[in-house]
Each structure stands twice: as C-alpha cells, then as structure tokens.
N, C-alpha and C positions, 0 to 999 in steps of 0.2 A: 883787709887783714894785712898787718905789717909783715915785712920781710922776716923780722926776728921771730914772729909767731909761727910762720910757716916752717922755719928752721927748727923751732922747738917741737912742732908736731912731727916733723920728719924724724927727728931723733927719737921721739916717743914711739913712733911706728916701728923703728928698728928694734927698740927694746922690747916691744910687745910681741915680736916674732918668737920669742922664747916660749910663749904659751901656745904656739901652734898657728897654722895658716888661717884658721877661722876667727882669729882674734882681731877686733877692731878697736878704735879709740872711742871714748865717750862722745867726742865731738862728731863722730860719724853716724851716731844713732839718730833716728827720727824721733820727734816728740811722740810720746805714748808708747814707744817701743820697749819691750821687756828685755832685760839683760841680767847676766850674772857677772860678778867681779872675776876677772881672769885669775887663775890660780886657786880659786875657790868654787869650782864648777858645781859642787854638791851643796853649796850654800844657798842662801835666800835668792829669790827672784825679785828684782827691783824694776821700777818703771820710770823712764825719763819724762819729766813733766815740764821742764823749762830748759833753756840753753845750758845752764850749769847746775841744774837741780834734779834730784830724783827722789822718789818716795820710798820710805822705809818705815814699816809699822805705823803708817798713817802720818808720819812726820816728813817734812821736806828737808833734804840734806844737800849739801854742796858737793860738787865733784869737779875735778879739773878736766880740761879738754883732753889732756894727754893720758888719762886713766885707761888702762887696758881692760876691755870687757869682752864678753862673748854674748852674742844674741841668744835669747831663750824664748820659749813659748810662754804665754801667760798661764799661771796655774789654773787647772780646771778646764783648759781648752783643748787638751790632748785627747784624741779618740782612743 
C-alpha cells in the first residue's frame, strides 16, 4: 500500500468519526461481512463480496475503500 493511500484512509477515518465510534471504513470489512452505509443505519443491509464490491439487490456495486460504514447482522439471523 502506498504512503498516499495510507494518508487517504487516515483522513477518511477522521471524517467517519462524525457517525460515531462504531463506524469503520469499507476497507476494514472482511469479505462476506454485512454492513449498512453510515448515516443511513435504518437503510438496507449490504454484503461485501470483493475488495471494492458489495451486493445490492443481487447486483454487484463498487465502493471506495474510504466509505464510512457500520457493521450489521445479516437479515434473518437475529434471534
């Protein structure tokens, strides 16, 4: 990872703090992990499928590493 990329993610982490302490960056998620877009916590639950891709309504969408997200449980897995 280049020095510039690390700086970009550091700046993105500082910006993400606005959404609360449990906010992470898209780059921090593991493959297959469920998340919601930060700032839209009542919105849809997405799933990370590749390094910069997530699934939305059965379609693969692009996401930047610096996107602020919040981890979520998969729909239907809550007790």
